[in-house]
C-alpha positions in Angstrom: 0.1 0.0 0.0 2.7 2.3 0.4 5.1 1.1 -2.1 4.8 4.4 -4.2 5.9 6.4 -0.9 9.0 4.4 -0.4 9.9 3.7 -4.3 9.7 7.7 -5.0 12.3 8.0 -1.5 14.6 5.2 -2.8 14.8 6.2 -6.4 15.3 10.2 -5.3 17.9 8.8 -2.6 19.8 6.5 -5.3 19.7 9.7 -7.7 21.7 11.8 -4.8 24.0 8.6 -4.3 25.0 8.7 -7.8 24.9 12.7 -8.3 27.8 13.0 -5.7 31.1 12.4 -7.4 34.3 10.9 -5.6 32.8 9.5 -3.0 34.5 6.1 -1.7 32.8 5.8 1.7 29.3 6.4 2.7 27.2 5.4 6.0 23.8 5.5 6.4 21.2 5.2 9.3 17.5 4.7 8.8 18.5 2.0 6.3 15.0 -0.1 5.7 15.2 -3.5 5.5 12.6 -4.1 3.4 13.1 -6.9 0.5 12.6 -4.4 -2.3 14.0 -1.4 -1.1 17.0 -3.4 -0.3 17.1 -4.9 -4.1 16.7 -1.5 -5.4 20.2 -0.3 -3.5 21.7 -3.6 -4.1 20.9 -3.6 -7.9 22.2 0.0 -8.4 25.4 0.3 -5.7 27.1 -3.2 -5.5 28.7 -3.2 -9.0 30.5 -0.1 -7.7 30.5 -0.6 -3.5 31.2 -3.4 -1.1 27.8 -3.0 1.1 27.7 -3.9 4.9 24.5 -3.8 6.6 23.1 -4.5 10.0 19.6 -4.2 10.9 18.3 -3.3 14.4 17.2 -6.2 16.6 13.3 -7.2 17.2 10.8 -5.9 14.7 12.7 -2.8 13.9 12.6 -2.7 9.9 15.9 -0.2 10.1 19.4 -0.4 10.3 22.5 0.9 9.0 24.6 0.3 6.2 28.5 1.3 4.9 29.4 1.2 1.5 33.0 1.3 0.3 34.4 1.5 -3.3 35.6 -1.4 -4.8 37.9 -0.2 -7.1 40.4 1.3 -4.3 39.2 0.1 -1.1 39.1 -3.6 0.2 37.7 -5.0 3.4 39.8 -6.2 6.2 37.5 -6.8 8.8 33.5 -6.3 9.6 32.1 -6.4 12.9 28.3 -6.0 14.5 28.0 -4.4 17.6 24.4 -5.0 19.2 23.8 -2.2 21.7 20.6 -4.2 23.3 20.8 -2.5 26.7 21.5 0.9 25.1 18.4 1.6 23.5 18.1 -1.5 21.0 20.9 0.3 18.3 23.4 -1.1 16.4 26.6 -0.3 15.0 29.1 -2.0 12.2 33.0 -1.5 12.7 34.6 -2.1 9.1 38.3 -1.9 9.0 39.1 -0.9 5.3 42.7 -1.0 3.5 42.4 2.0 0.9 45.1 1.7 -2.0 46.6 4.6 -3.9 45.4 4.6 -7.3 47.8 2.7 -9.3 50.2 1.4 -6.8 50.4 -1.8 -4.6 49.8 -2.9 -1.3 53.0 -1.3 0.1 51.2 2.2 -0.4 47.9 1.7 1.3 46.2 2.9 4.6 44.3 1.3 7.0 40.9 2.9 8.3 38.7 1.9 10.8 35.1 3.3 10.1 32.8 3.5 12.8 28.8 3.5 11.9 26.4 3.8 14.7 22.7 4.2 14.9 22.3 6.5 18.0 19.0 7.1 19.9 17.9 10.8 18.7 18.5 13.2 21.4 14.7 14.2 22.2 15.8 15.3 26.1 18.5 15.0 28.3 17.9 11.2 29.2 18.5 10.7 25.4 21.6 12.9 25.6 22.9 10.6 28.5 21.7 7.1 26.5 23.7 8.2 23.5 26.8 8.8 25.5 26.4 5.4 26.8 26.2 4.0 23.2 29.1 5.6 22.3 31.3 4.5 25.4 29.5 0.7 24.8 31.3 1.0 20.8 
């Protein structure tokens, strides 16, 4: 029943992503885990990007995604972080090796990307909860 709404949002989001040039790493929050929504993203972005994602636990339909440009970045380690006791949030630690274009592995850099789905700070309690979520990471 809401397909036209999420399809429009998905298409517009993908247009925006494709319009931004020279993006090598992208981190998303509120990434939706509906099968058709994911198919759109994977079909359009997976040929160019490695795609890592973590869904929030329980009945939550959202989560996070991290994308890394295939042509320059290889993945060393990916770890999911569950923050069940800190607001039902998740995190994704991704250790990446970034190659200088046209060089060998000796000219690479390791980069740790931390993508955390933090609680939105509606009030003072949520601000404290966010700090707890960051500390647990």
